[in-house]
C-alpha positions, 0 to 999 in steps of 0.5 A: 500500499502507498499513501502520501502523507508524511509519517507519525511524529512527535516533536516538541512543538509538532505532533502529527498523528492518524486515526482510523475512524470506524462505523458500523451501522445497525438497524435501529435507532442509534445501534451504530458501533463507532470507533476511532483507530489510531495508527502509525504509518513509517517511512519504512526506512531504517535509521543507520544512526544508532541513537544514544539510551542516555543523552548527556547535556554538553556543559554551559560555557562560561563567556564574558558578555562581552562575547555575546556583544556583536557590536564590540570588536577586539 
């Protein structure tokens, strides 16, 4: 099956999810079965980069304020 849509993913400020909305009508008033099923869509490409299990945050640099001032040139 080929779908022309981006894969399912979740970042800090962006999330793309897909759902299969299913409705099966039965005879009678209000006798319909409805379900929203989440589905995961992937690109099918296996990542060659190994993701570290516990990422280490680099240390904060102790730089003088003059370093950040673009107007001052030595």
